[in-house]
C-alpha positions in Angstrom: 0.0 0.0 0.0 1.5 3.3 -1.1 1.9 6.0 1.6 1.5 8.7 -1.1 -1.8 7.6 -2.7 -3.6 9.4 -5.4 -5.8 12.2 -4.1 -7.9 13.3 -7.1 -9.8 16.3 -5.8 -13.0 15.7 -7.7 -13.3 12.3 -6.3 -13.4 13.3 -2.6 -14.0 17.1 -2.5 -17.4 16.7 -0.7 -15.9 14.3 1.8 -13.0 16.7 2.3 -15.5 19.5 3.1 -17.1 17.2 5.7 -13.8 16.4 7.3 -12.7 20.0 7.2 -15.8 21.1 9.2 -15.4 18.3 11.7 -11.8 19.3 12.3 -12.7 22.9 12.7 -14.9 22.0 15.6 -12.0 20.1 17.3 -9.6 22.9 16.5 -11.9 25.5 18.0 -11.9 23.5 21.2 -8.1 23.5 21.3 -8.1 27.3 20.5 -10.4 28.0 23.4 -8.8 25.7 26.0 -5.1 25.9 25.3 -3.0 28.8 26.7 -2.3 31.3 23.9 1.0 30.9 22.1 2.9 33.2 19.7 1.8 33.2 16.1 -1.3 31.2 17.0 0.5 28.0 17.4 -2.0 27.0 20.2 -4.8 26.5 17.6 -3.2 23.9 15.4 -3.6 20.1 15.1 -0.8 17.6 14.8 -0.2 14.5 12.7 -0.6 11.3 14.7 0.1 7.7 13.7 -3.7 7.2 13.2 -4.9 10.7 12.1 -4.8 14.1 13.6 -4.7 15.1 17.3 -4.9 18.2 19.5 -2.0 16.9 21.5 -2.3 17.3 25.2 -4.4 20.4 26.1 -4.0 21.6 29.6 -7.2 21.7 31.6 -7.5 22.5 35.2 -5.0 20.3 37.1 -5.1 17.8 34.3 -5.4 17.8 30.6 -7.2 16.1 27.7 -6.5 15.1 24.1 -8.9 14.7 21.2 -7.8 12.3 18.4 -9.5 12.1 15.1 -8.7 8.5 14.0 -8.7 8.5 10.2 -8.3 4.7 9.9 -11.1 3.6 12.2 -13.0 6.9 11.6 -13.6 7.5 15.3 -13.1 10.5 17.6 -11.6 9.7 21.0 -11.2 11.9 24.0 -8.6 10.9 26.6 -7.9 12.4 30.0 -4.8 12.2 32.2 -6.7 10.1 34.8 -7.3 7.4 32.3 -10.9 8.1 31.4 -11.9 8.0 27.8 -14.9 8.5 25.5 -15.3 7.9 21.8 -17.8 7.9 18.9 -17.9 6.9 15.3 -18.0 9.7 12.7 -19.0 8.2 9.4 -22.5 9.2 8.3 -22.9 12.0 10.9 -24.1 15.5 10.0 -22.1 18.4 11.2 -24.7 19.0 13.9 -24.6 15.4 15.0 -20.8 15.5 15.2 -20.9 18.7 17.2 -23.5 17.2 19.6 -21.6 13.9 20.0 -18.3 15.6 20.8 -19.6 18.1 23.3 -21.8 15.5 25.1 -18.7 13.3 25.6 -16.6 16.3 26.8 -19.4 17.1 29.3 -19.5 13.5 30.5 -15.7 13.7 31.1 -16.1 17.0 33.0 -14.5 19.2 30.3 -16.5 22.4 29.8 -15.4 24.4 26.8 -17.5 27.0 24.9 -16.5 27.8 21.3 -17.7 30.3 18.7 -19.8 27.6 16.9 -19.6 28.8 13.3 -17.1 27.8 10.6 -14.1 30.1 10.2 -13.0 31.3 6.8 -15.0 28.5 5.2 -17.5 28.4 2.3 -20.1 27.0 4.8 -21.6 29.8 7.0 -24.1 27.5 8.8 -23.6 27.3 12.6 -22.3 23.8 13.5 -25.2 23.0 15.7 -27.7 23.9 13.0 -26.0 22.1 10.1 -28.2 19.1 9.7 -27.8 18.5 6.0 -26.5 15.0 5.0 -22.8 15.0 4.6 -20.8 12.6 2.3 -18.0 10.7 4.0 -15.8 8.5 1.8 -13.9 6.6 4.5 -11.3 5.2 2.0 -10.5 8.6 0.6 -10.1 10.1 4.0 -7.8 7.3 5.0 -5.8 7.9 1.9 -5.5 11.6 2.8 -4.2 10.6 6.3 -1.6 8.3 4.7 -0.5 11.2 2.5 -0.3 13.5 5.5 1.6 11.0 7.6 4.2 10.5 4.9 4.5 14.2 4.2 4.8 15.0 7.9 7.9 12.8 7.9 9.4 14.6 4.9 8.6 18.0 6.6 10.4 16.8 9.8 13.4 16.0 7.6 13.3 19.5 6.2 13.1 21.0 9.7 16.2 19.1 10.8 18.4 21.3 8.6 17.6 24.6 10.5 18.7 25.8 14.0 16.6 28.9 14.1 13.1 29.4 15.4 10.6 27.3 13.4 7.1 25.9 13.9 6.4 22.2 14.5 4.8 20.3 11.7 1.2 21.4 12.2 -2.1 21.6 10.5 -4.0 24.9 10.5 -7.6 23.8 10.5 -9.1 27.0 9.1 -7.1 26.9 5.9 -6.6 23.1 6.1 -2.9 23.0 5.3 0.0 21.2 6.9 2.7 23.8 7.5 6.3 24.4 8.6 7.4 28.0 9.0 11.0 29.2 9.5 11.9 32.6 11.1 15.0 34.7 10.4 14.8 36.3 13.9 14.2 39.8 12.5 11.0 41.6 13.4 8.8 42.9 10.5 5.4 43.7 11.8 2.5 43.5 9.4 0.7 46.9 9.3 -2.6 45.7 7.9 -4.9 42.7 8.0 -6.7 41.1 10.9 -5.4 40.7 14.4 -4.5 37.1 13.7 -2.7 38.1 10.5 -0.7 40.7 12.4 0.3 38.2 15.1 1.2 35.5 12.6 3.3 37.9 10.5 5.2 39.9 13.2 8.6 38.6 11.9 10.3 37.6 8.7 9.3 34.1 7.6 9.7 31.6 4.9 6.8 29.1 5.0 6.2 25.8 3.2 3.1 23.6 3.3 0.8 21.1 1.7 -2.9 21.4 1.1 -5.4 19.1 -0.5 -6.8 21.6 -2.9 -10.0 23.7 -3.0 -12.5 25.0 -5.5 -10.1 27.7 -6.8 -7.2 25.3 -7.2 -8.7 21.8 -7.4 -5.4 19.8 -7.0 -3.4 18.8 -4.0 -0.1 20.7 -3.9 3.0 21.7 -2.0 3.6 25.4 -1.8 6.1 28.0 -0.4 6.4 31.8 0.1 8.3 34.4 1.9 7.1 37.4 4.1 8.0 40.1 3.5 8.5 39.1 -0.1 11.9 40.0 -1.4 12.4 41.6 -4.8 12.7 39.0 -7.5 11.4 36.0 -5.5 9.6 34.6 -8.5 12.9 34.5 -10.4 14.3 31.9 -7.9 15.0 28.6 -9.7 12.8 25.8 -8.2 13.4 22.1 -8.2 12.2 19.6 -9.4 11.6 20.8 -13.0 7.8 20.4 -12.5 7.7 23.1 -9.8 6.6 26.6 -10.9 5.8 30.1 -9.6 2.2 31.3 -9.4 0.6 34.5 -8.1 -1.7 34.5 -5.1 -3.1 37.7 -3.4 -0.6 39.7 -5.3 2.4 37.8 -4.1 4.7 35.0 -5.5 3.7 31.4 -4.5 6.0 28.5 -5.4 4.0 25.3 -6.3 4.7 21.7 -6.8 1.7 19.6 -7.6 1.3 16.6 -5.4 0.6 14.3 -8.3 3.9 15.4 -10.0 5.8 14.7 -6.8 4.2 11.3 -5.9 4.6 9.9 -9.4 8.3 10.9 -9.7 11.0 8.2 -9.4 11.8 9.4 -5.8 8.8 11.3 -4.3 10.6 12.1 -1.0 13.6 13.5 -2.8 11.4 15.5 -5.2 9.5 17.1 -2.3 12.6 17.9 -0.3 14.2 19.4 -3.4 11.3 21.7 -3.8 11.3 22.7 -0.1 15.0 23.3 -0.1 15.1 25.2 -3.4 12.4 27.5 -2.2 14.1 28.2 1.1 17.6 28.6 -0.3 16.5 31.0 -3.0 14.1 33.0 -0.8 16.6 33.2 2.1 19.3 34.5 -0.3 17.0 37.1 -1.8 15.9 38.3 1.6 19.5 38.4 3.0 18.8 35.9 5.8 21.9 34.9 7.9 21.8 31.5 6.1 25.1 30.1 7.5 24.2 30.9 11.1 20.8 29.2 10.7 22.1 26.0 9.0 22.3 22.7 10.9 25.0 20.6 9.4 24.5 17.4 11.4 28.1 16.9 12.4 
């Protein structure tokens, strides 16, 4: 079984939307319960050997974890004292998922109130009121997990070459992308945008990620960009040859389509070549202290 399976967007886009909304509910619980961290790192979910997890969320004198198991298609909640609760997710509406999750949290003594509407999502229906039937292709969602699991390992390899401040490998549930962001260490406050934008972009960054596609770009892909964008960024040579520069929101965005990477002779090497070519070129253009930030693994 390949760990980089095909992810044709048209075949599972409706199920992706279902999964996305389910994960937004879990992510909003972590957002509300976890102590706030810089750059909104407290809101993210993390790759797990079976799916995606909140990790340990401090709560009172204890803590809890919510795991979305993308093999058995169950959500489980675990507490430090050994108590657990779980439910199956396939076939649930968004409202049923929301109700099942909060009832089990209540049973375990975890009281968290969230803003119960999707964030930056094409659905505007409050979670508790979204009773429409939702497609759930379990096999496609498991394939997406297998892809995430493999990609997370490649991203960890990429992280290992850098000694400066950088994010963990984490999934932002609002935009539904798996991300690693590196920081130069130099402040560069964003002067516009939302509060969350200004907190996320308070310093120079080079960010890479993977997302499963959306209606505006209906293909899974790897991407990369720099903030602030240095002059001539879109002239940086990218690897492998299939990678290219596109424009998004007026800025340069490096792209390597997932299908091009996974069908190459060496997918891991192709993905790493893309990530490193983007970072090396962007760091040079932005005059980052590249030598000081390199980890040479002596």
